[in-house]
Jmol script that loads the backbone (N, CA, C; Angstrom):
load data "model"
ATOM      1  N   MET A   1      34.207 -52.026  25.455  1.00  0.00           N
ATOM      2  CA  MET A   1      35.514 -51.882  26.042  1.00  0.00           C
ATOM      3  C   MET A   1      36.111 -53.233  26.266  1.00  0.00           C
ATOM      4  N   LYS A   2      37.275 -53.516  25.725  1.00  0.00           N
ATOM      5  CA  LYS A   2      37.925 -54.796  25.948  1.00  0.00           C
ATOM      6  C   LYS A   2      38.655 -54.791  27.243  1.00  0.00           C
ATOM      7  N   ASN A   3      38.926 -56.011  27.745  1.00  0.00           N
ATOM      8  CA  ASN A   3      39.679 -56.100  29.000  1.00  0.00           C
ATOM      9  C   ASN A   3      40.602 -57.332  28.971  1.00  0.00           C
ATOM     10  N   ARG A   4      41.425 -57.408  30.004  1.00  0.00           N
ATOM     11  CA  ARG A   4      42.407 -58.418  30.150  1.00  0.00           C
ATOM     12  C   ARG A   4      42.236 -59.195  31.454  1.00  0.00           C
ATOM     13  N   ILE A   5      41.014 -59.236  31.943  1.00  0.00           N
ATOM     14  CA  ILE A   5      40.740 -59.893  33.190  1.00  0.00           C
ATOM     15  C   ILE A   5      41.058 -61.373  33.157  1.00  0.00           C
ATOM     16  N   LYS A   6      40.682 -62.049  32.115  1.00  0.00           N
ATOM     17  CA  LYS A   6      40.933 -63.522  31.958  1.00  0.00           C
ATOM     18  C   LYS A   6      42.487 -63.746  32.017  1.00  0.00           C
ATOM     19  N   GLU A   7      43.229 -62.924  31.350  1.00  0.00           N
ATOM     20  CA  GLU A   7      44.644 -63.023  31.327  1.00  0.00           C
ATOM     21  C   GLU A   7      45.262 -62.887  32.725  1.00  0.00           C
ATOM     22  N   PHE A   8      44.778 -61.813  33.435  1.00  0.00           N
ATOM     23  CA  PHE A   8      45.354 -61.614  34.782  1.00  0.00           C
ATOM     24  C   PHE A   8      44.842 -62.654  35.821  1.00  0.00           C
ATOM     25  N   ARG A   9      43.635 -63.145  35.577  1.00  0.00           N
ATOM     26  CA  ARG A   9      43.134 -64.260  36.473  1.00  0.00           C
ATOM     27  C   ARG A   9      44.022 -65.462  36.307  1.00  0.00           C
ATOM     28  N   ALA A  10      44.422 -65.810  35.024  1.00  0.00           N
ATOM     29  CA  ALA A  10      45.293 -66.908  34.781  1.00  0.00           C
ATOM     30  C   ALA A  10      46.643 -66.748  35.430  1.00  0.00           C
ATOM     31  N   LYS A  11      47.219 -65.518  35.338  1.00  0.00           N
ATOM     32  CA  LYS A  11      48.510 -65.219  35.978  1.00  0.00           C
ATOM     33  C   LYS A  11      48.443 -65.367  37.503  1.00  0.00           C
ATOM     34  N   HIS A  12      47.287 -65.092  38.088  1.00  0.00           N
ATOM     35  CA  HIS A  12      47.132 -65.159  39.510  1.00  0.00           C
ATOM     36  C   HIS A  12      46.435 -66.459  39.978  1.00  0.00           C
ATOM     37  N   ASN A  13      46.299 -67.398  39.084  1.00  0.00           N
ATOM     38  CA  ASN A  13      45.696 -68.719  39.338  1.00  0.00           C
ATOM     39  C   ASN A  13      44.343 -68.484  40.108  1.00  0.00           C
ATOM     40  N   THR A  14      43.489 -67.656  39.607  1.00  0.00           N
ATOM     41  CA  THR A  14      42.218 -67.307  40.264  1.00  0.00           C
ATOM     42  C   THR A  14      41.068 -67.698  39.319  1.00  0.00           C
ATOM     43  N   THR A  15      40.069 -68.371  39.882  1.00  0.00           N
ATOM     44  CA  THR A  15      38.948 -68.757  39.051  1.00  0.00           C
ATOM     45  C   THR A  15      37.950 -67.568  39.024  1.00  0.00           C
ATOM     46  N   GLN A  16      36.998 -67.662  38.088  1.00  0.00           N
ATOM     47  CA  GLN A  16      35.921 -66.703  38.045  1.00  0.00           C
ATOM     48  C   GLN A  16      35.160 -66.652  39.362  1.00  0.00           C
ATOM     49  N   GLU A  17      34.917 -67.789  39.888  1.00  0.00           N
ATOM     50  CA  GLU A  17      34.171 -67.892  41.163  1.00  0.00           C
ATOM     51  C   GLU A  17      34.923 -67.263  42.309  1.00  0.00           C
ATOM     52  N   GLU A  18      36.221 -67.477  42.380  1.00  0.00           N
ATOM     53  CA  GLU A  18      37.043 -66.847  43.472  1.00  0.00           C
ATOM     54  C   GLU A  18      37.079 -65.362  43.340  1.00  0.00           C
ATOM     55  N   LEU A  19      37.285 -64.904  42.117  1.00  0.00           N
ATOM     56  CA  LEU A  19      37.308 -63.437  41.859  1.00  0.00           C
ATOM     57  C   LEU A  19      35.961 -62.812  42.197  1.00  0.00           C
ATOM     58  N   ALA A  20      34.864 -63.461  41.766  1.00  0.00           N
ATOM     59  CA  ALA A  20      33.505 -62.946  42.038  1.00  0.00           C
ATOM     60  C   ALA A  20      33.335 -62.825  43.567  1.00  0.00           C
ATOM     61  N   ASN A  21      33.725 -63.849  44.312  1.00  0.00           N
ATOM     62  CA  ASN A  21      33.555 -63.839  45.757  1.00  0.00           C
ATOM     63  C   ASN A  21      34.363 -62.679  46.390  1.00  0.00           C
ATOM     64  N   ILE A  22      35.583 -62.508  45.936  1.00  0.00           N
ATOM     65  CA  ILE A  22      36.399 -61.378  46.468  1.00  0.00           C
ATOM     66  C   ILE A  22      35.768 -60.099  46.213  1.00  0.00           C
ATOM     67  N   LEU A  23      35.203 -59.926  44.975  1.00  0.00           N
ATOM     68  CA  LEU A  23      34.615 -58.649  44.599  1.00  0.00           C
ATOM     69  C   LEU A  23      33.162 -58.428  44.962  1.00  0.00           C
ATOM     70  N   ASP A  24      32.627 -59.526  45.557  1.00  0.00           N
ATOM     71  CA  ASP A  24      31.240 -59.473  46.007  1.00  0.00           C
ATOM     72  C   ASP A  24      30.232 -59.249  44.817  1.00  0.00           C
ATOM     73  N   VAL A  25      30.515 -60.022  43.701  1.00  0.00           N
ATOM     74  CA  VAL A  25      29.635 -60.036  42.539  1.00  0.00           C
ATOM     75  C   VAL A  25      29.397 -61.494  42.164  1.00  0.00           C
ATOM     76  N   SER A  26      28.554 -61.766  41.229  1.00  0.00           N
ATOM     77  CA  SER A  26      28.317 -63.105  40.778  1.00  0.00           C
ATOM     78  C   SER A  26      29.374 -63.566  39.805  1.00  0.00           C
ATOM     79  N   ARG A  27      29.527 -64.862  39.638  1.00  0.00           N
ATOM     80  CA  ARG A  27      30.463 -65.420  38.694  1.00  0.00           C
ATOM     81  C   ARG A  27      29.985 -64.991  37.277  1.00  0.00           C
ATOM     82  N   GLN A  28      28.644 -64.953  37.048  1.00  0.00           N
ATOM     83  CA  GLN A  28      28.083 -64.550  35.775  1.00  0.00           C
ATOM     84  C   GLN A  28      28.521 -63.127  35.435  1.00  0.00           C
ATOM     85  N   THR A  29      28.663 -62.258  36.430  1.00  0.00           N
ATOM     86  CA  THR A  29      29.113 -60.865  36.148  1.00  0.00           C
ATOM     87  C   THR A  29      30.541 -60.915  35.635  1.00  0.00           C
ATOM     88  N   ILE A  30      31.357 -61.707  36.264  1.00  0.00           N
ATOM     89  CA  ILE A  30      32.798 -61.806  35.869  1.00  0.00           C
ATOM     90  C   ILE A  30      32.876 -62.374  34.416  1.00  0.00           C
ATOM     91  N   LEU A  31      32.043 -63.356  34.141  1.00  0.00           N
ATOM     92  CA  LEU A  31      31.998 -63.949  32.786  1.00  0.00           C
ATOM     93  C   LEU A  31      31.574 -62.952  31.742  1.00  0.00           C
ATOM     94  N   ALA A  32      30.540 -62.178  32.075  1.00  0.00           N
ATOM     95  CA  ALA A  32      30.026 -61.214  31.165  1.00  0.00           C
ATOM     96  C   ALA A  32      31.050 -60.101  30.856  1.00  0.00           C
ATOM     97  N   ILE A  33      31.775 -59.684  31.930  1.00  0.00           N
ATOM     98  CA  ILE A  33      32.802 -58.677  31.751  1.00  0.00           C
ATOM     99  C   ILE A  33      33.920 -59.233  30.820  1.00  0.00           C
ATOM    100  N   GLU A  34      34.402 -60.505  31.141  1.00  0.00           N
ATOM    101  CA  GLU A  34      35.422 -61.096  30.382  1.00  0.00           C
ATOM    102  C   GLU A  34      35.051 -61.245  28.887  1.00  0.00           C
ATOM    103  N   LYS A  35      33.793 -61.552  28.606  1.00  0.00           N
ATOM    104  CA  LYS A  35      33.353 -61.723  27.233  1.00  0.00           C
ATOM    105  C   LYS A  35      32.924 -60.409  26.592  1.00  0.00           C
ATOM    106  N   ASN A  36      33.196 -59.301  27.227  1.00  0.00           N
ATOM    107  CA  ASN A  36      32.853 -57.935  26.678  1.00  0.00           C
ATOM    108  C   ASN A  36      31.435 -57.797  26.480  1.00  0.00           C
ATOM    109  N   LYS A  37      30.552 -58.447  27.248  1.00  0.00           N
ATOM    110  CA  LYS A  37      29.116 -58.310  27.123  1.00  0.00           C
ATOM    111  C   LYS A  37      28.641 -57.273  28.163  1.00  0.00           C
ATOM    112  N   TYR A  38      29.472 -56.890  29.096  1.00  0.00           N
ATOM    113  CA  TYR A  38      29.072 -55.944  30.143  1.00  0.00           C
ATOM    114  C   TYR A  38      30.235 -55.131  30.578  1.00  0.00           C
ATOM    115  N   ASP A  39      30.094 -53.823  30.569  1.00  0.00           N
ATOM    116  CA  ASP A  39      31.181 -52.927  31.050  1.00  0.00           C
ATOM    117  C   ASP A  39      30.897 -52.709  32.542  1.00  0.00           C
ATOM    118  N   PRO A  40      31.881 -52.991  33.388  1.00  0.00           N
ATOM    119  CA  PRO A  40      31.699 -52.772  34.828  1.00  0.00           C
ATOM    120  C   PRO A  40      31.614 -51.295  35.205  1.00  0.00           C
ATOM    121  N   SER A  41      30.980 -51.040  36.333  1.00  0.00           N
ATOM    122  CA  SER A  41      30.987 -49.698  36.835  1.00  0.00           C
ATOM    123  C   SER A  41      32.398 -49.223  37.106  1.00  0.00           C
ATOM    124  N   LEU A  42      32.593 -47.998  37.298  1.00  0.00           N
ATOM    125  CA  LEU A  42      33.948 -47.470  37.626  1.00  0.00           C
ATOM    126  C   LEU A  42      34.422 -48.083  38.973  1.00  0.00           C
ATOM    127  N   LYS A  43      33.500 -48.107  39.924  1.00  0.00           N
ATOM    128  CA  LYS A  43      33.848 -48.717  41.201  1.00  0.00           C
ATOM    129  C   LYS A  43      34.284 -50.158  41.095  1.00  0.00           C
ATOM    130  N   LEU A  44      33.610 -50.916  40.307  1.00  0.00           N
ATOM    131  CA  LEU A  44      33.984 -52.371  40.166  1.00  0.00           C
ATOM    132  C   LEU A  44      35.295 -52.473  39.337  1.00  0.00           C
ATOM    133  N   ALA A  45      35.462 -51.647  38.336  1.00  0.00           N
ATOM    134  CA  ALA A  45      36.665 -51.649  37.534  1.00  0.00           C
ATOM    135  C   ALA A  45      37.866 -51.370  38.453  1.00  0.00           C
ATOM    136  N   LEU A  46      37.710 -50.385  39.332  1.00  0.00           N
ATOM    137  CA  LEU A  46      38.828 -50.048  40.232  1.00  0.00           C
ATOM    138  C   LEU A  46      39.094 -51.150  41.238  1.00  0.00           C
ATOM    139  N   LYS A  47      38.035 -51.813  41.721  1.00  0.00           N
ATOM    140  CA  LYS A  47      38.212 -52.974  42.629  1.00  0.00           C
ATOM    141  C   LYS A  47      38.977 -54.098  41.981  1.00  0.00           C
ATOM    142  N   ILE A  48      38.615 -54.381  40.673  1.00  0.00           N
ATOM    143  CA  ILE A  48      39.320 -55.456  39.970  1.00  0.00           C
ATOM    144  C   ILE A  48      40.797 -55.087  39.760  1.00  0.00           C
ATOM    145  N   ALA A  49      41.054 -53.858  39.325  1.00  0.00           N
ATOM    146  CA  ALA A  49      42.489 -53.422  39.152  1.00  0.00           C
ATOM    147  C   ALA A  49      43.211 -53.460  40.465  1.00  0.00           C
ATOM    148  N   LYS A  50      42.578 -53.106  41.530  1.00  0.00           N
ATOM    149  CA  LYS A  50      43.266 -53.091  42.860  1.00  0.00           C
ATOM    150  C   LYS A  50      43.586 -54.508  43.262  1.00  0.00           C
ATOM    151  N   PHE A  51      42.680 -55.493  42.996  1.00  0.00           N
ATOM    152  CA  PHE A  51      42.964 -56.855  43.334  1.00  0.00           C
ATOM    153  C   PHE A  51      44.184 -57.368  42.615  1.00  0.00           C
ATOM    154  N   PHE A  52      44.309 -56.988  41.313  1.00  0.00           N
ATOM    155  CA  PHE A  52      45.474 -57.470  40.539  1.00  0.00           C
ATOM    156  C   PHE A  52      46.701 -56.579  40.736  1.00  0.00           C
ATOM    157  N   LYS A  53      46.511 -55.496  41.487  1.00  0.00           N
ATOM    158  CA  LYS A  53      47.616 -54.550  41.782  1.00  0.00           C
ATOM    159  C   LYS A  53      48.249 -53.965  40.503  1.00  0.00           C
ATOM    160  N   ILE A  54      47.256 -53.537  39.607  1.00  0.00           N
ATOM    161  CA  ILE A  54      47.702 -52.907  38.345  1.00  0.00           C
ATOM    162  C   ILE A  54      46.809 -51.683  38.126  1.00  0.00           C
ATOM    163  N   PRO A  55      47.331 -50.749  37.283  1.00  0.00           N
ATOM    164  CA  PRO A  55      46.496 -49.591  36.929  1.00  0.00           C
ATOM    165  C   PRO A  55      45.238 -50.012  36.125  1.00  0.00           C
ATOM    166  N   VAL A  56      44.117 -49.358  36.330  1.00  0.00           N
ATOM    167  CA  VAL A  56      42.889 -49.765  35.633  1.00  0.00           C
ATOM    168  C   VAL A  56      43.150 -49.657  34.114  1.00  0.00           C
ATOM    169  N   GLU A  57      43.971 -48.706  33.654  1.00  0.00           N
ATOM    170  CA  GLU A  57      44.248 -48.540  32.209  1.00  0.00           C
ATOM    171  C   GLU A  57      44.943 -49.775  31.663  1.00  0.00           C
ATOM    172  N   GLU A  58      45.632 -50.500  32.458  1.00  0.00           N
ATOM    173  CA  GLU A  58      46.315 -51.742  31.987  1.00  0.00           C
ATOM    174  C   GLU A  58      45.343 -52.892  31.823  1.00  0.00           C
ATOM    175  N   LEU A  59      44.253 -52.824  32.572  1.00  0.00           N
ATOM    176  CA  LEU A  59      43.304 -53.896  32.650  1.00  0.00           C
ATOM    177  C   LEU A  59      42.169 -53.742  31.549  1.00  0.00           C
ATOM    178  N   PHE A  60      41.814 -52.455  31.267  1.00  0.00           N
ATOM    179  CA  PHE A  60      40.734 -52.181  30.366  1.00  0.00           C
ATOM    180  C   PHE A  60      41.252 -51.436  29.189  1.00  0.00           C
ATOM    181  N   ILE A  61      40.852 -51.762  27.938  1.00  0.00           N
ATOM    182  CA  ILE A  61      41.349 -51.158  26.750  1.00  0.00           C
ATOM    183  C   ILE A  61      40.119 -50.483  26.030  1.00  0.00           C
ATOM    184  N   ASP A  62      40.189 -49.170  25.886  1.00  0.00           N
ATOM    185  CA  ASP A  62      39.125 -48.444  25.246  1.00  0.00           C
ATOM    186  C   ASP A  62      39.347 -48.488  23.736  1.00  0.00           C
ATOM    187  N   GLU A  63      38.567 -49.248  23.000  1.00  0.00           N
ATOM    188  CA  GLU A  63      38.825 -49.467  21.583  1.00  0.00           C
ATOM    189  C   GLU A  63      38.713 -48.152  20.774  1.00  0.00           C
ATOM    190  N   LYS A  64      37.804 -47.217  21.168  1.00  0.00           N
ATOM    191  CA  LYS A  64      37.696 -45.917  20.524  1.00  0.00           C
ATOM    192  C   LYS A  64      38.951 -45.155  20.671  1.00  0.00           C
ATOM    193  N   ASP A  65      39.581 -45.150  21.876  1.00  0.00           N
ATOM    194  CA  ASP A  65      40.777 -44.473  22.101  1.00  0.00           C
ATOM    195  C   ASP A  65      41.946 -45.049  21.340  1.00  0.00           C
ATOM    196  N   LYS A  66      41.953 -46.355  21.172  1.00  0.00           N
ATOM    197  CA  LYS A  66      43.009 -47.066  20.403  1.00  0.00           C
ATOM    198  C   LYS A  66      42.882 -46.633  18.961  1.00  0.00           C
ATOM    199  N   THR A  67      41.658 -46.561  18.382  1.00  0.00           N
ATOM    200  CA  THR A  67      41.457 -46.101  17.013  1.00  0.00           C
ATOM    201  C   THR A  67      41.966 -44.697  16.852  1.00  0.00           C
ATOM    202  N   LYS A  68      41.677 -43.837  17.741  1.00  0.00           N
ATOM    203  CA  LYS A  68      42.097 -42.386  17.697  1.00  0.00           C
ATOM    204  C   LYS A  68      43.585 -42.363  17.642  1.00  0.00           C
ATOM    205  N   ARG A  69      44.308 -43.133  18.498  1.00  0.00           N
ATOM    206  CA  ARG A  69      45.767 -43.096  18.559  1.00  0.00           C
ATOM    207  C   ARG A  69      46.330 -43.588  17.236  1.00  0.00           C
ATOM    208  N   LYS A  70      45.734 -44.587  16.577  1.00  0.00           N
ATOM    209  CA  LYS A  70      46.240 -45.061  15.301  1.00  0.00           C
ATOM    210  C   LYS A  70      46.117 -44.039  14.255  1.00  0.00           C
ATOM    211  N   LYS A  71      45.013 -43.261  14.234  1.00  0.00           N
ATOM    212  CA  LYS A  71      44.757 -42.230  13.268  1.00  0.00           C
ATOM    213  C   LYS A  71      45.864 -41.058  13.467  1.00  0.00           C
ATOM    214  N   ARG A  72      46.143 -40.715  14.724  1.00  0.00           N
ATOM    215  CA  ARG A  72      47.116 -39.677  14.959  1.00  0.00           C
ATOM    216  C   ARG A  72      48.487 -40.110  14.478  1.00  0.00           C
ATOM    217  N   LYS A  73      48.856 -41.366  14.616  1.00  0.00           N
ATOM    218  CA  LYS A  73      50.136 -41.863  14.191  1.00  0.00           C
ATOM    219  C   LYS A  73      50.278 -41.791  12.655  1.00  0.00           C
ATOM    220  N   LYS A  74      49.159 -41.996  11.962  1.00  0.00           N
ATOM    221  CA  LYS A  74      49.152 -41.880  10.509  1.00  0.00           C
ATOM    222  C   LYS A  74      49.290 -40.572   9.992  1.00  0.00           C
ATOM    223  N   ASP A  75      48.799 -39.508  10.751  1.00  0.00           N
ATOM    224  CA  ASP A  75      48.878 -38.132  10.303  1.00  0.00           C
ATOM    225  C   ASP A  75      50.253 -37.537  10.381  1.00  0.00           C
TER     226      ASP A  75
END
end "model"
wireframe off; spacefill off
backbone 0.3
color backbone group
């Protein structure tokens, strides 16, 4: 699952360390999520979205769902 955390962090002038502290996780967790090496739990995904004041769907992109929508558009 792709995400836009790095993009929103930049918009909010927030470092990985600051975000990690706010969310009570390690900086390595934030890094792994940003690099798409780790999918956060639903609880953590909601906390991240709440911090940025955006819907979770705007923050995380389900690549499988994106592919399905492209197929439907072609049909």
